[in-house]
N, C-alpha and C positions, 0 to 999 in steps of 0.2 A: 647660255649666252653665245652668240656667234662671234668668232674671232675673225674680224674683217681683214686683218693683216695676213692671216693664214690663207684666207680665200683669195686675196689678191696675188699671193705668191704661188699658190698651188691649185686654186680652184678652176672650174670650168663652167661656162655659161651655155645653156642649150636654148636656142630660140624656139618659142612656142607661138601660139596664136595671139590675137589682139582681143582686148575687152575694154569696157568703159568703167571708169571709177570716178564717182562724183561728177558725172557729166563730161569727163575728159577721156579721150581714147589713149590707150597705152599698149605697149608690147610686153607680153609675159616672157620672162626668162627664168628657167629653172637653174639655180646655182647648185653645182655639184662639187664634191670633194672626193679625192682618192680614198679608197678603203680596201687596202690589200691589192688584189688584182682587178678590181672593178671600181666604178664611180658610184657614189651614193648621193641621192638628192638631199640637200640641206634645207632650201626654201625656194619659194617663187618670188620674183620681184617684177612688178609691172612698171615699166619705164615709159614716160611720155615722149613725144617728139622733141621736146626741149631738153631731153636727157635727164630729167628730174624724176626720182621715184615717186609714184603715187600710192603704191601699196606693196607691203611685204607680208607674205603668208608663210608661216612655218607650221606645217601639219594642219590639222583641222581646227585647232583651238586658238592659235595665235595669229592675229591680223593687226598690222600697223598701217594706218592711213596717214599720208602726208599731203598737205595742201597749202595754198597761199604762200608759196615760196617767195622770198624777198619782198613780201608786202610790208610797207612801212607801218610801224606801230608807234604809238605815242605812249611813252612812259612818264608818269608824273615825277617831277623833281622831288628828291627826298628832302625832308626838313633839314635845316642847317644844324650841324652838331657843334656844340660849344667846344672851343679850343682851350678852355680853361682847364687847369690841372685838377684832378679829383683827389688829391692827396690829403 
C-alpha cells in the first residue's frame, strides 16, 4: 500500500508525456521516493487539466481508474428503524 503522507512529505514528481484515459487527456507524472542516494519510481499518475487523477499505475499489474468526479448520485432512503426498545 502506498503511504500518501510519506509521498507528500518526501516524494518527487517527474513530468512525463500526455495520454488519453477514457476519452479524456491527462498528463502522466512518475511519483518517486528517496532510496538511499537515489530516487526510485513508486507509481505513475495521470492527472487531467482539472487536476483530478484519472489513472494510477503501480508496476505492470496494478491499475486504478477514476472517473465521474463529483457526479451527483441518488441513494435510496433507508427504511425507518423502530425506536422501540428490544429488551
